[in-house]
N, CA, C and O of each residue as an XYZ file, in Angstrom:
588
protein
N     -45.022    -77.159     -9.240
C     -46.076    -78.461     -8.511
C     -45.473    -79.567     -9.158
O     -45.014    -79.461    -10.295
N     -45.437    -80.805     -8.396
C     -45.117    -82.260     -9.073
C     -46.633    -82.831     -9.119
O     -47.520    -82.427     -8.368
N     -46.801    -83.825    -10.104
C     -48.007    -84.178     -9.955
C     -48.560    -85.089     -9.064
O     -49.735    -85.456     -9.087
N     -47.630    -85.486     -8.205
C     -48.423    -85.949     -6.991
C     -48.813    -84.742     -5.868
O     -49.429    -85.204     -4.907
N     -48.657    -83.799     -5.828
C     -48.778    -82.458     -5.323
C     -50.132    -82.095     -5.850
O     -51.045    -81.789     -5.082
N     -50.248    -82.120     -6.918
C     -51.550    -81.694     -7.658
C     -52.654    -82.330     -7.401
O     -53.728    -81.787     -7.141
N     -52.376    -83.904     -7.479
C     -53.329    -84.960     -7.127
C     -53.639    -84.661     -5.513
O     -54.839    -84.543     -5.265
N     -53.022    -84.566     -4.746
C     -53.591    -84.276     -3.206
C     -54.275    -83.219     -3.352
O     -55.095    -83.269     -2.435
N     -54.488    -82.072     -4.076
C     -55.088    -81.268     -3.968
C     -56.531    -81.445     -4.286
O     -57.456    -80.967     -3.630
N     -56.675    -82.450     -5.751
C     -57.945    -83.088     -6.025
C     -58.456    -84.017     -5.330
O     -59.617    -84.425     -5.327
N     -57.130    -84.513     -4.444
C     -58.083    -85.781     -3.271
C     -58.654    -84.650     -2.171
O     -59.733    -84.700     -1.580
N     -57.883    -83.880     -2.093
C     -58.974    -82.744     -0.623
C     -60.040    -82.145     -1.366
O     -60.907    -81.641     -0.653
N     -60.221    -82.058     -2.634
C     -61.254    -81.835     -2.962
C     -62.498    -83.036     -3.212
O     -63.689    -82.725     -3.168
N     -62.233    -83.825     -3.362
C     -62.956    -85.055     -2.891
C     -63.351    -85.209     -1.529
O     -64.477    -85.509     -1.133
N     -62.199    -84.951     -0.754
C     -62.635    -85.224      0.733
C     -63.787    -83.854      1.097
O     -64.693    -84.083      1.899
N     -63.691    -82.698      0.563
C     -64.395    -81.335      0.720
C     -65.808    -82.002      0.621
O     -66.676    -81.784      1.466
N     -66.022    -82.951     -0.617
C     -67.432    -82.825     -1.303
C     -67.563    -84.231     -0.440
O     -68.598    -84.822     -0.748
N     -66.968    -84.751      0.318
C     -67.273    -86.138      0.843
C     -67.857    -87.261     -0.510
O     -68.899    -87.912     -0.597
N     -66.837    -87.147     -1.321
C     -67.162    -88.255     -2.407
C     -65.909    -88.834     -2.808
O     -64.931    -88.593     -2.101
N     -65.794    -89.463     -3.694
C     -64.561    -90.205     -4.224
C     -63.957    -89.022     -5.208
O     -62.746    -89.048     -5.431
N     -64.694    -88.082     -5.745
C     -64.369    -87.515     -6.787
C     -64.010    -86.027     -6.683
O     -64.736    -85.185     -6.154
N     -62.620    -85.754     -7.335
C     -62.424    -84.166     -7.028
C     -61.122    -83.986     -8.172
O     -60.125    -84.695     -8.309
N     -61.488    -82.918     -8.826
C     -60.501    -82.271     -9.637
C     -59.743    -80.884     -9.626
O     -59.893    -79.904     -8.895
N     -58.987    -81.094    -10.546
C     -58.095    -79.587    -10.719
C     -57.946    -79.457    -12.208
O     -58.081    -80.286    -13.107
N     -57.635    -78.210    -12.217
C     -57.082    -78.053    -13.686
C     -55.804    -77.233    -13.212
O     -55.666    -76.424    -12.295
N     -55.008    -77.681    -14.065
C     -53.579    -76.779    -13.878
C     -53.028    -76.120    -15.478
O     -53.027    -76.655    -16.586
N     -52.645    -74.932    -15.096
C     -51.983    -74.477    -16.473
C     -50.382    -73.871    -15.943
O     -50.245    -73.281    -14.871
N     -49.531    -74.073    -16.658
C     -48.309    -73.637    -16.644
C     -47.680    -74.154    -15.293
O     -46.829    -73.462    -14.735
N     -48.082    -75.355    -14.760
C     -47.604    -75.840    -13.577
C     -48.303    -75.400    -12.367
O     -47.968    -75.861    -11.276
N     -49.413    -74.397    -12.495
C     -50.033    -73.717    -11.163
C     -51.402    -74.139    -11.486
O     -51.948    -74.070    -12.587
N     -51.986    -74.680    -10.152
C     -53.426    -74.844    -10.340
C     -54.221    -73.736    -10.317
O     -54.263    -72.878     -9.436
N     -54.983    -73.809    -11.542
C     -56.082    -72.258    -11.503
C     -57.286    -72.596    -11.153
O     -57.915    -71.579    -10.858
N     -58.185    -73.965    -10.996
C     -59.178    -74.135    -10.576
C     -59.403    -75.412     -9.847
O     -58.556    -76.250    -10.156
N     -60.246    -75.810     -9.008
C     -60.334    -76.907     -8.413
C     -62.062    -76.870     -7.813
O     -62.802    -75.966     -7.424
N     -62.215    -78.496     -8.002
C     -63.945    -78.546     -7.624
C     -63.801    -80.067     -7.335
O     -62.907    -80.854     -7.646
N     -65.067    -80.250     -6.578
C     -65.668    -81.712     -6.279
C     -66.860    -81.999     -6.772
O     -67.519    -81.126     -7.335
N     -67.271    -83.156     -6.643
C     -68.439    -83.751     -7.102
C     -69.672    -83.279     -6.207
O     -69.770    -83.557     -5.012
N     -70.539    -82.580     -6.882
C     -71.458    -81.996     -6.176
C     -73.257    -82.752     -6.811
O     -74.343    -82.190     -6.954
N     -72.911    -83.915     -6.998
C     -74.378    -84.449     -7.690
C     -75.463    -84.515     -6.785
O     -76.575    -84.124     -7.140
N     -75.210    -85.077     -5.382
C     -76.297    -84.966     -4.567
C     -76.515    -83.578     -4.157
O     -77.566    -82.982     -4.391
N     -75.573    -83.096     -3.579
C     -75.708    -81.892     -2.957
C     -76.654    -80.752     -3.865
O     -77.415    -80.019     -3.234
N     -76.555    -80.619     -5.640
C     -77.198    -80.040     -6.418
C     -78.438    -80.562     -6.932
O     -79.301    -79.883     -7.489
N     -78.492    -81.987     -6.686
C     -79.185    -82.789     -7.372
C     -79.278    -82.469     -8.882
O     -80.315    -82.203     -9.490
N     -77.979    -82.540     -9.409
C     -77.613    -82.420    -10.966
C     -76.970    -83.439    -11.059
O     -76.042    -83.555    -10.258
N     -77.218    -84.613    -12.103
C     -76.499    -85.908    -12.341
C     -75.327    -85.446    -13.371
O     -74.686    -86.273    -14.019
N     -75.142    -84.237    -13.445
C     -73.779    -83.927    -14.236
C     -72.789    -83.140    -13.753
O     -71.792    -82.750    -14.361
N     -73.219    -82.843    -12.230
C     -72.375    -82.313    -11.312
C     -71.218    -83.375    -11.187
O     -71.048    -83.647     -9.999
N     -70.567    -83.903    -11.825
C     -69.284    -84.693    -11.483
C     -67.851    -83.530    -11.490
O     -67.573    -82.577    -12.218
N     -67.322    -84.014    -10.580
C     -65.869    -83.188    -10.296
C     -65.492    -82.257    -11.611
O     -65.464    -81.032    -11.731
N     -65.223    -83.289    -12.521
C     -64.816    -82.897    -13.721
C     -65.290    -81.765    -14.321
O     -64.616    -80.808    -14.702
N     -66.639    -81.926    -14.402
C     -67.716    -80.830    -15.248
C     -67.501    -79.714    -14.169
O     -67.250    -78.550    -14.484
N     -67.601    -80.093    -13.035
C     -67.730    -78.702    -12.240
C     -66.535    -77.871    -12.247
O     -66.664    -76.647    -12.270
N     -65.195    -78.505    -12.226
C     -64.200    -77.896    -12.314
C     -63.720    -76.966    -13.640
O     -62.922    -76.030    -13.592
N     -64.390    -77.456    -14.790
C     -64.572    -76.947    -16.000
C     -65.774    -75.661    -16.141
O     -65.711    -74.632    -16.814
N     -66.591    -76.030    -15.466
C     -67.552    -75.069    -15.503
C     -67.275    -73.901    -14.634
O     -67.747    -72.816    -14.970
N     -66.628    -73.989    -13.651
C     -65.869    -72.755    -12.933
C     -65.105    -72.378    -13.758
O     -65.685    -71.518    -14.421
N     -63.922    -72.560    -14.175
C     -62.891    -72.109    -14.755
C     -63.296    -71.118    -16.037
O     -63.040    -69.926    -16.206
N     -64.169    -72.252    -17.039
C     -64.894    -71.357    -18.082
C     -65.797    -70.500    -17.649
O     -66.192    -69.664    -18.462
N     -66.247    -70.489    -16.524
C     -67.049    -69.105    -16.450
C     -66.001    -68.195    -15.773
O     -66.387    -67.027    -15.730
N     -65.289    -68.317    -15.457
C     -64.456    -67.021    -14.439
C     -63.637    -66.591    -15.797
O     -63.336    -65.399    -15.875
N     -63.251    -67.459    -16.870
C     -62.452    -66.913    -18.335
C     -63.389    -66.351    -18.941
O     -63.000    -65.566    -19.806
N     -65.071    -66.497    -18.763
C     -65.636    -66.256    -20.072
C     -65.461    -66.839    -21.256
O     -65.610    -66.157    -22.270
N     -65.147    -68.078    -21.339
C     -64.976    -68.979    -22.797
C     -65.699    -70.150    -22.670
O     -66.066    -70.484    -21.544
N     -65.974    -70.847    -23.653
C     -66.302    -72.304    -23.690
C     -65.283    -73.303    -23.949
O     -65.384    -74.510    -23.733
N     -64.082    -72.546    -24.536
C     -63.197    -73.601    -24.710
C     -61.762    -73.054    -24.184
O     -61.807    -71.828    -24.079
N     -60.870    -73.437    -23.929
C     -59.608    -73.166    -23.340
C     -58.633    -73.110    -24.605
O     -58.948    -73.667    -25.656
N     -57.460    -72.427    -24.458
C     -56.309    -72.555    -25.270
C     -55.459    -73.638    -24.946
O     -55.518    -74.226    -23.867
N     -54.844    -73.853    -25.655
C     -53.418    -74.905    -25.031
C     -53.218    -74.680    -23.970
O     -53.467    -73.567    -23.508
N     -52.575    -75.912    -23.061
C     -52.041    -75.960    -22.278
C     -52.786    -76.556    -20.783
O     -52.223    -77.030    -19.796
N     -54.133    -76.351    -21.019
C     -54.582    -76.757    -19.605
C     -54.935    -78.282    -19.308
O     -55.674    -78.961    -20.021
N     -54.346    -78.684    -18.238
C     -54.196    -80.090    -17.669
C     -55.442    -80.262    -16.619
O     -55.831    -79.501    -15.733
N     -55.886    -81.440    -17.012
C     -56.898    -81.800    -15.840
C     -56.593    -82.721    -15.333
O     -56.304    -83.650    -16.087
N     -56.498    -82.947    -13.973
C     -56.358    -83.604    -12.914
C     -57.491    -84.394    -12.157
O     -58.099    -83.612    -11.427
N     -57.892    -85.442    -12.096
C     -59.039    -86.354    -11.435
C     -58.479    -87.289    -10.415
O     -57.304    -87.647    -10.328
N     -59.557    -87.663     -9.598
C     -59.023    -88.730     -8.563
C     -59.345    -90.123     -9.443
O     -58.805    -91.229     -9.406
N     -60.394    -89.631    -10.207
C     -60.932    -91.094    -10.699
C     -60.937    -90.751    -12.234
O     -60.854    -89.639    -12.756
N     -61.057    -91.992    -12.829
C     -60.910    -91.861    -14.319
C     -62.021    -91.055    -14.938
O     -63.117    -91.438    -14.531
N     -62.074    -90.153    -15.712
C     -63.121    -89.192    -16.158
C     -64.269    -90.508    -16.969
O     -63.933    -91.443    -17.696
N     -65.725    -90.094    -16.475
C     -66.570    -91.223    -17.199
C     -66.829    -90.736    -18.406
O     -66.231    -89.665    -18.508
N     -67.425    -90.988    -19.375
C     -67.635    -90.859    -20.866
C     -67.914    -89.249    -21.115
O     -67.307    -88.537    -21.915
N     -69.271    -88.749    -19.993
C     -69.581    -87.594    -20.012
C     -68.585    -86.477    -19.856
O     -68.758    -85.405    -20.434
N     -67.314    -86.761    -18.912
C     -66.419    -86.055    -18.502
C     -65.487    -85.984    -19.531
O     -65.021    -84.941    -19.989
N     -65.182    -87.311    -19.941
C     -64.152    -87.125    -21.036
C     -64.616    -86.631    -22.172
O     -63.757    -86.251    -22.968
N     -65.912    -86.507    -22.530
C     -66.257    -85.907    -24.048
C     -66.487    -84.315    -23.305
O     -66.509    -83.372    -24.096
N     -66.599    -84.106    -22.307
C     -66.395    -82.678    -21.798
C     -65.095    -82.003    -21.825
O     -64.964    -80.789    -21.985
N     -64.280    -82.716    -21.686
C     -62.791    -82.391    -21.784
C     -62.317    -82.134    -23.143
O     -61.536    -81.236    -23.457
N     -62.821    -82.945    -23.879
C     -62.526    -82.643    -25.238
C     -63.329    -81.205    -25.885
O     -62.731    -80.190    -26.240
N     -64.476    -81.362    -25.920
C     -65.329    -79.966    -25.950
C     -64.888    -78.831    -25.268
O     -65.036    -77.718    -25.773
N     -64.237    -79.022    -23.918
C     -63.476    -77.547    -23.348
C     -61.931    -77.271    -24.001
O     -61.452    -76.145    -23.864
N     -61.397    -78.000    -24.495
C     -60.137    -77.923    -25.015
C     -59.017    -78.440    -23.980
O     -57.894    -77.936    -24.024
N     -59.296    -79.349    -23.140
C     -58.228    -79.775    -22.359
C     -57.418    -80.290    -23.251
O     -57.640    -80.958    -24.261
N     -56.089    -79.762    -22.585
C     -54.714    -80.577    -23.376
C     -54.293    -81.810    -22.878
O     -53.511    -82.361    -23.652
N     -54.555    -82.497    -21.769
C     -54.067    -83.369    -21.031
C     -54.981    -84.004    -19.879
O     -55.277    -83.211    -18.985
N     -55.435    -85.206    -19.767
C     -55.991    -85.864    -18.473
C     -55.044    -86.506    -17.953
O     -54.206    -86.998    -18.708
N     -54.933    -86.659    -16.658
C     -54.361    -87.213    -15.544
C     -55.215    -87.691    -14.630
O     -56.019    -86.918    -14.108
N     -55.187    -88.820    -14.343
C     -56.211    -89.451    -13.191
C     -55.401    -90.536    -12.152
O     -54.277    -91.031    -12.235
N     -56.210    -90.643    -11.394
C     -55.284    -91.433    -10.294
C     -56.022    -92.891    -10.282
O     -55.233    -93.808    -10.507
N     -57.160    -93.228    -10.100
C     -57.309    -94.630    -10.122
C     -58.542    -94.512    -11.653
O     -59.029    -93.503    -12.162
N     -58.718    -95.962    -12.018
C     -59.323    -96.320    -13.222
C     -60.055    -97.431    -12.875
O     -59.586    -98.297    -12.137
N     -61.557    -97.503    -13.504
C     -62.290    -98.048    -13.332
C     -61.750    -99.672    -13.479
O     -62.505   -100.532    -13.025
N     -60.635   -100.045    -14.018
C     -60.345   -101.318    -13.859
C     -59.795   -101.457    -13.203
O     -58.983   -102.335    -13.497
N     -59.640   -100.983    -12.057
C     -58.773   -100.888    -10.943
C     -59.765   -101.403     -9.767
O     -59.335   -101.571     -8.626
N     -61.283   -101.671    -10.155
C     -62.189   -101.929     -9.033
C     -62.783   -103.594     -9.759
O     -62.541   -104.120    -10.845
N     -63.438   -103.939     -8.848
C     -64.619   -105.278     -8.932
C     -65.402   -104.597     -9.708
O     -65.718   -103.420     -9.533
N     -65.873   -105.560    -10.920
C     -66.716   -105.203    -11.827
C     -68.215   -104.544    -11.506
O     -69.013   -104.004    -12.272
N     -68.275   -104.774    -10.218
C     -69.783   -104.229     -9.440
C     -69.566   -103.134     -8.530
O     -70.440   -102.806     -7.728
N     -68.348   -102.492     -8.611
C     -68.058   -101.201     -7.558
C     -69.060   -100.064     -7.822
O     -69.361    -99.271     -6.930
N     -69.550   -100.002     -9.017
C     -70.332    -99.331     -9.184
C     -71.185    -99.575    -10.324
O     -70.771    -99.466    -11.478
N     -72.866   -100.041     -9.901
C     -73.262   -100.794    -10.805
C     -73.900    -99.904    -11.990
O     -74.114   -100.353    -13.116
N     -74.167    -98.618    -11.595
C     -74.359    -97.437    -12.495
C     -73.396    -96.652    -13.344
O     -73.654    -95.560    -13.850
N     -72.138    -97.381    -13.463
C     -71.256    -96.937    -14.447
C     -71.328    -97.173    -15.634
O     -71.628    -98.366    -15.664
N     -71.238    -96.767    -16.796
C     -71.262    -96.856    -18.163
C     -69.651    -97.559    -18.460
O     -68.613    -96.956    -18.188
N     -69.693    -98.776    -18.992
C     -68.461    -99.041    -18.992
C     -67.722    -98.887    -20.226
O     -67.182    -99.805    -20.844
N     -67.736    -97.528    -20.577
C     -66.585    -97.143    -21.443
C     -65.720    -96.139    -20.775
O     -66.021    -95.303    -19.922
N     -64.330    -96.453    -21.466
C     -63.332    -95.776    -20.594
C     -62.753    -94.617    -21.464
O     -62.672    -94.607    -22.692
N     -62.341    -93.577    -20.532
C     -61.857    -92.150    -21.074
C     -61.070    -92.414    -22.297
O     -61.341    -91.665    -23.235
N     -60.113    -93.351    -22.515
C     -59.270    -93.461    -23.682
C     -60.371    -93.647    -25.255
O     -60.212    -93.071    -26.331
N     -61.635    -94.811    -24.804
C     -62.136    -95.099    -25.775
C     -63.175    -93.738    -26.362
O     -63.698    -93.740    -27.476
N     -63.304    -92.738    -25.449
C     -64.357    -91.570    -26.025
C     -63.122    -90.565    -26.576
O     -63.455    -89.713    -27.400
N     -61.812    -90.621    -26.188
C     -60.669    -89.806    -26.752
C     -60.473    -90.152    -27.740
O     -60.678    -89.252    -28.554
N     -60.142    -91.089    -28.192
C     -59.782    -91.894    -29.414
C     -60.831    -91.720    -30.543
O     -60.466    -91.855    -31.711
N     -62.113    -91.426    -30.244
C     -63.138    -91.366    -31.153
C     -63.253    -89.574    -31.543
O     -64.150    -89.169    -32.282
N     -62.405    -88.800    -31.043
C     -62.435    -87.708    -31.179
C     -61.584    -87.122    -32.041
O     -60.489    -87.680    -32.104
N     -61.811    -85.677    -33.088
C     -60.783    -85.236    -33.998
C     -59.240    -85.166    -33.455
O     -58.226    -85.294    -34.140
N     -59.316    -84.961    -32.233
C     -57.980    -84.487    -31.491
C     -57.606    -85.238    -30.551
O     -58.418    -85.637    -29.717
N     -56.261    -85.580    -30.509
C     -55.809    -86.464    -29.620
C     -55.554    -85.958    -28.218
O     -54.967    -84.876    -28.181
N     -55.867    -86.504    -27.058
C     -55.239    -85.993    -25.793
C     -54.628    -86.700    -25.126
O     -55.256    -87.679    -24.723
N     -53.359    -86.595    -24.746
C     -52.726    -87.549    -23.612
C     -53.477    -87.863    -22.603
O     -54.173    -87.019    -22.039
N     -53.433    -89.150    -22.235
C     -53.962    -89.374    -20.915
C     -52.863    -90.389    -19.998
O     -52.294    -91.426    -20.337
N     -52.838    -89.793    -18.990
C     -51.984    -90.695    -17.998
C     -52.433    -91.095    -16.482
O     -52.883    -90.229    -15.732
N     -52.298    -92.369    -16.096
C     -53.180    -92.702    -14.726
C     -52.200    -93.412    -13.978
O     -51.127    -93.881    -14.357
N     -52.726    -93.417    -12.881
C     -51.884    -94.082    -11.970
C     -51.147    -93.353    -10.589
O     -50.604    -93.962     -9.668
N     -51.305    -91.754    -10.744
C     -50.985    -90.878     -9.849
C     -51.677    -91.002     -8.453
O     -52.864    -90.804     -8.197
N     -50.724    -91.355     -7.649
C     -51.227    -91.454     -6.293
C     -52.184    -92.561     -6.122
O     -52.981    -92.449     -5.191
N     -52.243    -93.677     -6.911
C     -53.542    -94.629     -7.418
C     -54.114    -95.047     -6.138
O     -55.314    -94.914     -5.895
N     -53.148    -95.626     -5.193
C     -54.026    -95.930     -3.790
C     -54.809    -95.047     -2.980
O     -55.820    -95.392     -2.368
N     -54.283    -93.823     -2.996
C     -54.726    -92.773     -1.827
C     -56.059    -92.386     -2.723
O     -57.087    -92.094     -2.112
N     -56.051    -92.382     -4.182
C     -57.381    -92.186     -4.974
C     -58.459    -93.444     -4.470
O     -59.545    -93.327     -3.902
N     -57.829    -94.518     -4.842
C     -58.794    -95.730     -4.419
C     -59.239    -95.705     -3.010
O     -60.435    -95.924     -2.820
N     -58.570    -95.502     -2.111
C     -59.034    -95.649     -0.894
C     -60.514    -94.610     -0.692
O     -61.505    -95.014     -0.083
N     -60.434    -93.480     -1.214
C     -61.198    -92.590     -1.012
C     -62.623    -93.432     -1.545
O     -63.687    -92.916     -1.203
N     -62.684    -94.666     -2.342
C     -63.921    -95.214     -2.793
C     -64.707    -96.073     -1.831
O     -65.902    -96.367     -1.849
N     -63.443    -96.513     -0.716
C     -63.951    -97.229      0.355
C     -64.422    -96.233      1.609
O     -65.344    -96.547      2.362
N     -63.644    -94.950      1.738
C     -64.059    -93.908      2.550
C     -65.522    -93.388      2.166
O     -66.406    -93.213      3.005
N     -65.628    -93.227      1.185
C     -67.029    -92.587      0.868
C     -67.959    -93.615     -0.359
O     -68.079    -93.175     -1.503
N     -68.351    -94.489     -0.116
C     -68.779    -95.569     -1.110
C     -70.117    -94.915     -1.879
O     -70.982    -94.149     -1.455
N     -69.970    -95.390     -2.869
C     -71.260    -94.630     -4.016
C     -72.547    -95.327     -3.600
O     -73.607    -95.055     -4.164
């Protein structure tokens, strides 16, 4: 699968959750898990798409940390909580569509203004981060499902 094909699955998860946030985890170029944001439906402020997809896969694999090769794709740049969760879960790479810098300063007044890269740089292991995959499609989710 191409990065664009994978991101389209993350976008579909965002659409399914009726939020701008969807995520998938890939291993050996195959999607192994997918999830959307369920913060409102679960009344759980930690139920971000990235956390949900990690929870689903760790539960299924019965492990709290992955071995090498698991890549997380997200429609939006992971927040500080999600970036830290990626580190703790052993995610090998983070790929996202649209970042906080791609919006006006007030697009989400509740957002903590710490970039994913800032969190990863503070961790003992470097995790590659790529952005901009289907950026405009991911950005459009924010106008379709305003926060």
